[in-house]
DSSP file (Angstrom, degrees, kcal/mol; ACC not computed):
  #  RESIDUE AA STRUCTURE BP1 BP2  ACC     N-H-->O    O-->H-N    N-H-->O    O-->H-N    TCO  KAPPA ALPHA  PHI   PSI    X-CA   Y-CA   Z-CA
    1    1 A X              0   0    0      0, 0.0     2,-0.3     0, 0.0     0, 0.0   0.000 360.0 360.0 360.0 137.4    3.6  -19.8   10.6
    2    2 A X        -     0   0    0      1,-0.1     2,-0.8     2,-0.0    70,-0.0  -0.605 360.0-124.8 -81.0 138.1    6.3  -20.1    7.9
    3    3 A X        -     0   0    0     -2,-0.3     2,-0.5     2,-0.0    -1,-0.1  -0.758  34.9-177.8 -83.9 113.3    9.3  -17.7    8.1
    4    4 A X        -     0   0    0     -2,-0.8     2,-0.3    68,-0.1     7,-0.0  -0.959  12.3-153.8-118.3 122.5    9.4  -16.0    4.7
    5    5 A X        -     0   0    0     -2,-0.5     7,-2.3     2,-0.0     2,-0.5  -0.670   7.7-144.6 -91.0 149.1   12.2  -13.5    3.9
    6    6 A X  E     +A   11   0A   0     -2,-0.3     2,-0.4     5,-0.2     5,-0.2  -0.968  19.8 177.2-116.9 125.4   11.6  -10.8    1.4
    7    7 A X  E >   -A   10   0A   0      3,-2.8     3,-1.9    -2,-0.5    -2,-0.0  -0.985  66.0 -22.9-131.1 121.8   14.5   -9.7   -0.8
    8    8 A X  T 3  S-     0   0    0     -2,-0.4    -1,-0.1     1,-0.3     3,-0.1   0.853 126.0 -47.0  49.6  45.2   14.3   -7.1   -3.6
    9    9 A X  T 3  S+     0   0    0      1,-0.2     8,-2.3     7,-0.1     2,-0.4   0.519 121.1  96.6  81.5   4.1   10.6   -7.5   -4.1
   10   10 A X  E <  S-AB   7  16A   0     -3,-1.9    -3,-2.8     6,-0.2     6,-0.2  -0.983  71.7-126.0-128.1 138.9   10.6  -11.3   -4.2
   11   11 A X  E >   -A    6   0A   0      4,-3.6     3,-2.3    -2,-0.4    -5,-0.2  -0.553  28.1-120.0 -74.2 147.8    9.8  -13.7   -1.5
   12   12 A X  T 3  S+     0   0    0     -7,-2.3    -1,-0.1     1,-0.3    -6,-0.1   0.805 113.8  61.6 -60.5 -28.7   12.6  -16.3   -1.0
   13   13 A X  T 3  S-     0   0    0     -8,-0.3    -1,-0.3     2,-0.1    -7,-0.1   0.403 126.6 -98.7 -80.3   5.7   10.1  -19.0   -1.8
   14   14 A X  S <  S+     0   0    0     -3,-2.3     2,-0.2     1,-0.3    -2,-0.1   0.234  79.5 133.8 102.9 -14.1    9.6  -17.5   -5.3
   15   15 A X        -     0   0    0     -5,-0.1    -4,-3.6     1,-0.1     2,-0.3  -0.479  54.8-124.0 -73.4 140.8    6.4  -15.5   -4.8
   16   16 A X  B     -B   10   0A   0     90,-0.3    86,-0.5    -6,-0.2     2,-0.3  -0.661  27.2-162.2 -84.7 136.5    6.4  -12.0   -6.1
   17   17 A X        -     0   0    0     -8,-2.3     2,-0.3    -2,-0.3    84,-0.2  -0.816   6.4-168.0-115.9 159.9    5.6   -9.2   -3.6
   18   18 A X  E     -C  100   0B   0     82,-2.8    82,-2.9    -2,-0.3     2,-0.6  -0.897  23.3-119.8-135.9 164.3    4.4   -5.6   -4.1
   19   19 A X  E     -C   99   0B   0     15,-0.3    15,-0.8    -2,-0.3     2,-0.3  -0.948  22.3-149.9-110.9 115.4    4.1   -2.6   -1.9
   20   20 A X  E     -CD  98  33B   0     78,-2.9    78,-1.6    -2,-0.6     2,-0.4  -0.660  15.3-150.9 -80.3 138.9    0.6   -1.2   -1.6
   21   21 A X  E     -CD  97  32B   0     11,-3.1    11,-2.2    -2,-0.3     2,-0.4  -0.918  12.3-168.7-117.1 137.9    0.6    2.6   -0.9
   22   22 A X  E     +CD  96  31B   0     74,-2.7    74,-2.4    -2,-0.4     2,-0.3  -0.993  19.9 157.7-123.5 130.2   -2.0    4.6    0.9
   23   23 A X  E     -CD  95  30B   0      7,-2.3     7,-3.3    -2,-0.4     2,-0.5  -0.968  37.6-118.4-149.5 163.4   -1.9    8.4    0.8
   24   24 A X  E     + D   0  29B   0     70,-0.7     2,-0.3    -2,-0.3     5,-0.2  -0.915  39.3 157.5-109.2 125.1   -4.2   11.5    1.3
   25   25 A X  E >   - D   0  28B   0      3,-3.0     3,-1.5    -2,-0.5    -2,-0.1  -0.983  61.9  -4.4-150.2 135.5   -4.8   13.8   -1.7
   26   26 A X  T 3  S-     0   0    0     -2,-0.3     3,-0.1     1,-0.3    -1,-0.1   0.849 129.2 -51.1  53.5  39.9   -7.5   16.3   -2.6
   27   27 A X  T 3  S+     0   0    0      1,-0.2    23,-1.2    22,-0.1     2,-0.3   0.593 120.8  92.9  79.2  10.9   -9.7   15.3    0.4
   28   28 A X  E <  S-D   25   0B   0     -3,-1.5    -3,-3.0    21,-0.2     2,-0.4  -0.985  71.7-125.0-137.5 147.3   -9.6   11.6   -0.2
   29   29 A X  E     -D   24   0B   0     19,-0.4    18,-2.9    -2,-0.3     2,-0.4  -0.758  32.6-164.3 -84.7 136.6   -7.5    8.6    0.9
   30   30 A X  E     -DE  23  46B   0     -7,-3.3    -7,-2.3    -2,-0.4     2,-0.4  -0.952   9.2-163.8-126.0 143.4   -6.2    6.7   -2.1
   31   31 A X  E     +DE  22  45B   0     14,-2.8    14,-2.5    -2,-0.4     2,-0.3  -0.992  15.9 165.4-127.5 133.6   -4.7    3.2   -2.3
   32   32 A X  E     -DE  21  44B   0    -11,-2.2   -11,-3.1    -2,-0.4     2,-0.5  -0.981  26.7-146.4-145.0 158.8   -2.6    1.9   -5.2
   33   33 A X  E     -DE  20  43B   0     10,-2.2    10,-0.7    -2,-0.3     2,-0.3  -0.956  21.0-137.6-126.5 110.3   -0.3   -1.0   -6.0
   34   34 A X        +     0   0    0    -15,-0.8   -15,-0.3    -2,-0.5     2,-0.3  -0.516  33.1 168.7 -67.5 128.5    2.6   -0.4   -8.4
   35   35 A X        -     0   0    0     -2,-0.3     6,-0.1     3,-0.1     7,-0.1  -0.899  45.4 -72.8-132.7 162.2    3.0   -3.3  -10.8
   36   36 A X  S    S+     0   0    0     -2,-0.3     2,-0.2    72,-0.3    -1,-0.0  -0.274  97.3  44.0 -56.5 141.7    5.0   -3.7  -14.0
   37   37 A X  S    S-     0   0    0      5,-0.0    -2,-0.1    -3,-0.0     5,-0.1  -0.604 102.1 -17.2 115.5-177.5    3.5   -1.7  -16.9
   38   38 A X    >   -     0   0    0     -2,-0.2     3,-2.1     1,-0.1     4,-0.3  -0.247  57.8-122.1 -62.5 146.2    2.1    1.8  -17.3
   39   39 A X  G >  S+     0   0    0      1,-0.3     3,-1.8     2,-0.2    -1,-0.1   0.844 112.1  66.0 -55.5 -34.7    1.0    3.7  -14.3
   40   40 A X  G 3  S+     0   0    0      1,-0.3    -1,-0.3     3,-0.0    -2,-0.1   0.702  98.9  53.4 -63.5 -17.7   -2.4    4.0  -15.8
   41   41 A X  G <  S+     0   0    0     -3,-2.1    -1,-0.3    -6,-0.1    -2,-0.2   0.482  80.2 117.3 -94.1  -4.3   -2.7    0.2  -15.4
   42   42 A X  S <  S-     0   0    0     -3,-1.8     2,-0.2    -4,-0.3    -8,-0.1  -0.416  75.9-110.0 -65.4 134.6   -1.8    0.1  -11.6
   43   43 A X  E     +E   33   0B   0    -10,-0.7   -10,-2.2    -2,-0.1     2,-0.3  -0.463  53.5 166.1 -61.7 132.8   -4.7   -1.2   -9.5
   44   44 A X  E     -E   32   0B   0    -12,-0.2     2,-0.3    -2,-0.2   -12,-0.2  -0.978  25.5-166.6-150.1 160.2   -6.0    1.7   -7.5
   45   45 A X  E     -E   31   0B   0    -14,-2.5   -14,-2.8    -2,-0.3     2,-0.6  -0.979  10.5-152.3-149.6 136.1   -9.0    2.8   -5.3
   46   46 A X  E     -E   30   0B   0     -2,-0.3   -16,-0.2   -16,-0.2     3,-0.1  -0.958  22.1-140.7-109.4 120.8  -10.1    6.2   -4.0
   47   47 A X        -     0   0    0    -18,-2.9     3,-0.1    -2,-0.6   -18,-0.0  -0.320  35.1 -82.1 -72.9 160.9  -12.0    6.1   -0.8
   48   48 A X        -     0   0    0      1,-0.2   -19,-0.4   -20,-0.1    -1,-0.1  -0.230  65.7 -76.8 -58.5 153.1  -15.1    8.3   -0.2
   49   49 A X  S    S+     0   0    0    -21,-0.1     2,-0.3    -3,-0.1   -21,-0.2  -0.332  79.5 123.3 -58.9 126.4  -14.3   11.9    0.9
   50   50 A X        -     0   0    0    -23,-1.2   -21,-0.1    -3,-0.1     4,-0.1  -0.917  57.0-135.0-174.5 157.3  -13.3   12.0    4.6
   51   51 A X  S    S+     0   0    0     -2,-0.3     2,-0.1     2,-0.1    -1,-0.1   0.711  77.9  91.8 -95.8 -22.2  -10.4   13.1    6.7
   52   52 A X  S    S-     0   0    0      1,-0.1     2,-0.2   -23,-0.0   -23,-0.1  -0.444  88.4-103.2 -73.5 146.2  -10.1   10.0    8.9
   53   53 A X        -     0   0    0     -2,-0.1    -1,-0.1     1,-0.1     3,-0.1  -0.475  44.1-104.0 -64.5 133.3   -7.8    7.2    7.9
   54   54 A X        -     0   0    0     -2,-0.2    -1,-0.1     1,-0.1     5,-0.1  -0.364  45.8-100.8 -58.5 137.5   -9.8    4.3    6.4
   55   55 A X     >  -     0   0    0      1,-0.1     4,-2.2     3,-0.1     3,-0.4  -0.164  29.1-109.8 -59.2 155.3  -10.0    1.5    9.0
   56   56 A X  H  > S+     0   0    0      1,-0.2     4,-2.4     2,-0.2     5,-0.2   0.867 119.0  54.7 -54.6 -40.4   -7.7   -1.5    8.6
   57   57 A X  H  > S+     0   0    0      1,-0.2     4,-2.3     2,-0.2    -1,-0.2   0.887 108.0  49.1 -64.0 -38.4  -10.6   -3.7    7.6
   58   58 A X  H  > S+     0   0    0     -3,-0.4     4,-2.2     2,-0.2    -2,-0.2   0.903 111.2  49.5 -67.4 -41.1  -11.7   -1.3    4.9
   59   59 A X  H  X S+     0   0    0     -4,-2.2     4,-2.5     2,-0.2    -2,-0.2   0.904 111.2  50.1 -63.2 -40.5   -8.1   -1.2    3.5
   60   60 A X  H  X S+     0   0    0     -4,-2.4     4,-2.6    -5,-0.2    -2,-0.2   0.917 109.8  50.1 -63.6 -44.5   -8.0   -5.0    3.5
   61   61 A X  H  X S+     0   0    0     -4,-2.3     4,-2.5     2,-0.2    -2,-0.2   0.905 111.1  49.5 -60.7 -42.2  -11.3   -5.3    1.7
   62   62 A X  H  X S+     0   0    0     -4,-2.2     4,-1.7     2,-0.2    -2,-0.2   0.937 110.6  49.3 -63.8 -46.4  -10.1   -2.8   -1.0
   63   63 A X  H  <>S+     0   0    0     -4,-2.5     5,-2.8     1,-0.2     4,-0.4   0.918 111.4  49.9 -59.1 -42.8   -6.8   -4.7   -1.5
   64   64 A X  H ><5S+     0   0    0     -4,-2.6     3,-1.4     1,-0.2    -1,-0.2   0.914 108.9  52.2 -60.6 -42.6   -8.8   -8.0   -1.8
   65   65 A X  H 3<5S+     0   0    0     -4,-2.5    -1,-0.2     1,-0.3    -2,-0.2   0.787 107.2  52.7 -64.0 -27.7  -11.1   -6.3   -4.3
   66   66 A X  T 3<5S-     0   0    0     -4,-1.7    -1,-0.3    -3,-0.2    -2,-0.2   0.490 127.2-101.5 -84.7  -4.1   -8.0   -5.2   -6.3
   67   67 A X  T < 5S+     0   0    0     -3,-1.4    36,-2.9    -4,-0.4    37,-0.5   0.702  83.5 114.2  95.0  21.2   -6.7   -8.8   -6.3
   68   68 A X  E   < -F  102   0B   0     -5,-2.8    -1,-0.3    34,-0.3     2,-0.3  -0.880  40.8-167.5-125.9 156.3   -4.1   -8.6   -3.5
   69   69 A X  E     -F  101   0B   0     32,-2.6    32,-2.5    -2,-0.3     2,-0.1  -0.945  34.5 -95.3-134.5 157.6   -3.6  -10.1    0.0
   70   70 A X  E     -F  100   0B   0     -2,-0.3    30,-0.2    30,-0.2     2,-0.1  -0.416  39.1-119.2 -67.5 146.4   -1.2   -9.2    2.8
   71   71 A X    >   -     0   0    0     28,-1.7     3,-2.2     1,-0.2    28,-0.1  -0.472  52.8 -69.7 -76.7 161.8    1.9  -11.3    3.0
   72   72 A X  T 3  S+     0   0    0      1,-0.3    -1,-0.2    -2,-0.1   -68,-0.1  -0.300 121.4   3.3 -55.1 127.9    2.4  -13.3    6.3
   73   73 A X  T 3  S+     0   0    0      1,-0.2    -1,-0.3    -3,-0.1     2,-0.1   0.525  90.4 158.5  75.7   6.5    3.1  -10.9    9.1
   74   74 A X    <   -     0   0    0     -3,-2.2     2,-0.3    25,-0.1    -1,-0.2  -0.377  15.3-177.8 -67.2 139.3    2.7   -7.8    7.0
   75   75 A X        -     0   0    0     -2,-0.1    24,-0.3    22,-0.1     2,-0.2  -0.976  33.6-100.4-134.6 149.0    1.9   -4.5    8.9
   76   76 A X        -     0   0    0     -2,-0.3     2,-0.6    22,-0.1    22,-0.2  -0.517  31.5-151.7 -67.4 131.8    1.2   -1.0    7.6
   77   77 A X  E     -G   97   0B   0     20,-2.9    20,-1.8    -2,-0.2     2,-0.3  -0.946  13.2-146.9-106.4 120.9    4.3    1.2    8.0
   78   78 A X  E     -G   96   0B   0     -2,-0.6     2,-0.4    18,-0.2    18,-0.2  -0.688  11.8-164.5 -95.1 141.9    3.3    4.9    8.4
   79   79 A X  E     -G   95   0B   0     16,-3.2    16,-2.3    -2,-0.3     2,-0.5  -0.979   7.3-156.9-128.2 134.0    5.4    7.7    7.1
   80   80 A X  E     -G   94   0B   0     -2,-0.4     2,-0.4    14,-0.2    14,-0.2  -0.956  14.5-179.6-110.0 126.8    5.2   11.4    8.0
   81   81 A X  E     -G   93   0B   0     12,-2.5    12,-3.7    -2,-0.5     2,-0.2  -0.986  28.3-120.8-124.4 136.0    6.6   13.9    5.4
   82   82 A X  E     -G   92   0B   0     -2,-0.4     3,-0.3    10,-0.2    10,-0.2  -0.533  12.5-138.5 -71.9 137.7    6.6   17.7    5.9
   83   83 A X  S    S+     0   0    0      8,-3.0     2,-0.6     1,-0.3    -1,-0.1   0.883 104.4  37.0 -61.7 -37.4    4.7   19.6    3.2
   84   84 A X  S >  S-     0   0    0      7,-0.3     3,-2.1     3,-0.3    -1,-0.3  -0.928 101.2-127.4-115.2 103.3    7.6   22.0    3.2
   85   85 A X  T 3  S+     0   0    0     -2,-0.6     3,-0.1    -3,-0.3    -2,-0.0  -0.189  90.5  15.2 -53.6 135.6   10.9   20.1    3.7
   86   86 A X  T 3  S+     0   0    0      1,-0.2     2,-0.8     4,-0.0    -1,-0.3   0.344  96.6 112.4  84.0  -6.3   13.0   21.4    6.6
   87   87 A X    X   -     0   0    0     -3,-2.1     3,-1.8     1,-0.1    -3,-0.3  -0.871  49.2-166.1-102.9 106.3   10.2   23.4    8.1
   88   88 A X  T 3  S+     0   0    0     -2,-0.8    -1,-0.1     1,-0.3    -3,-0.0   0.545  89.5  55.2 -72.2  -4.1    9.2   21.9   11.5
   89   89 A X  T 3  S+     0   0    0     -5,-0.1    -1,-0.3     2,-0.1     3,-0.1   0.397  84.3 114.4-101.3  -0.7    6.0   24.0   11.5
   90   90 A X  S <  S-     0   0    0     -3,-1.8    -4,-0.0    -6,-0.3     0, 0.0  -0.381  78.5 -98.7 -69.7 145.5    4.9   22.7    8.1
   91   91 A X        -     0   0    0     -9,-0.1    -8,-3.0     1,-0.1     2,-0.4  -0.292  42.8-119.7 -58.0 151.8    1.8   20.6    7.9
   92   92 A X  E     - G   0  82B   0    -10,-0.2     2,-0.5    -9,-0.1   -10,-0.2  -0.788  12.7-147.2-100.5 138.1    2.5   16.9    7.8
   93   93 A X  E     - G   0  81B   0    -12,-3.7   -12,-2.5    -2,-0.4     2,-0.4  -0.922  18.0-153.9-100.6 125.0    1.5   14.5    4.9
   94   94 A X  E     + G   0  80B   0     -2,-0.5   -70,-0.7   -14,-0.2     2,-0.3  -0.846  23.1 158.3-103.2 132.6    0.7   11.1    6.2
   95   95 A X  E     -CG  23  79B   0    -16,-2.3   -16,-3.2    -2,-0.4     2,-0.3  -0.917  17.8-157.3-143.2 170.7    1.1    8.0    4.0
   96   96 A X  E     -CG  22  78B   0    -74,-2.4   -74,-2.7    -2,-0.3     2,-0.3  -0.987   3.6-160.7-149.8 155.9    1.6    4.3    4.5
   97   97 A X  E     -CG  21  77B   0    -20,-1.8   -20,-2.9    -2,-0.3     2,-0.3  -0.969   7.0-178.2-135.7 153.9    2.9    1.2    2.8
   98   98 A X  E     -C   20   0B   0    -78,-1.6   -78,-2.9    -2,-0.3     2,-0.4  -0.986  31.2-112.4-149.0 146.7    2.3   -2.6    3.3
   99   99 A X  E     +C   19   0B   0     -2,-0.3   -28,-1.7   -24,-0.3     2,-0.3  -0.687  44.6 167.4 -84.6 129.6    3.7   -5.6    1.6
  100  100 A X  E     -CF  18  70B   0    -82,-2.9   -82,-2.8    -2,-0.4     2,-0.3  -0.823  21.1-154.2-132.6 169.6    1.2   -7.6   -0.5
  101  101 A X  E     - F   0  69B   0    -32,-2.5   -32,-2.6    -2,-0.3   -84,-0.1  -0.944  40.3 -81.1-139.5 163.3    1.0  -10.4   -3.1
  102  102 A X  E >   - F   0  68B   0    -86,-0.5     3,-1.5     4,-0.4   -34,-0.3  -0.427  34.7-134.3 -64.6 137.8   -1.4  -11.3   -5.8
  103  103 A X  T 3  S+     0   0    0    -36,-2.9    -1,-0.1     1,-0.3   -35,-0.1   0.819 106.3  53.4 -63.8 -31.2   -4.3  -13.3   -4.3
  104  104 A X  T 3  S-     0   0    0    -37,-0.5    -1,-0.3     3,-0.0     3,-0.1   0.448 114.1-117.2 -85.0   1.5   -4.1  -15.8   -7.1
  105  105 A X    <   +     0   0    0     -3,-1.5   -89,-0.2     1,-0.2    -2,-0.1   0.514  66.3 146.1  78.1   3.7   -0.4  -16.3   -6.5
  106  106 A X        -     0   0    0    -91,-0.1    -4,-0.4     1,-0.1   -90,-0.3  -0.091  50.2-109.5 -71.1 172.5    0.5  -15.0   -9.9
  107  107 A X              0   0    0      1,-0.1    -5,-0.3   -92,-0.1    -2,-0.1   0.823 360.0 360.0 -70.7-114.1    3.6  -13.0  -10.8
  108  108 A X              0   0    0    -73,-0.1   -72,-0.3    -6,-0.0    -1,-0.1   0.461 360.0 360.0 -63.0 360.0    3.4   -9.3  -11.7
């Protein structure tokens, strides 16, 4: 496996990377990849209604369908945010990010 460093959104070997985001809203898990341009143009997918986190294989298939693949060694990083900041009894919002690149090797 090649050791590839990521600096400021670019792989050292010149490939552009993005951060795919997964979050839960309105009873659905949603996945999107911010890319240059209007937010309305960002690749996105809303999973079927369910409370369980979509399995890793399903997330991977969706990313592939949106035209992205994981970078070498990429893993989902999970984040917990309190619905009410500073309140340790507040419900938690769970989200995740993973580093991806365009499947075709293209730029933005």
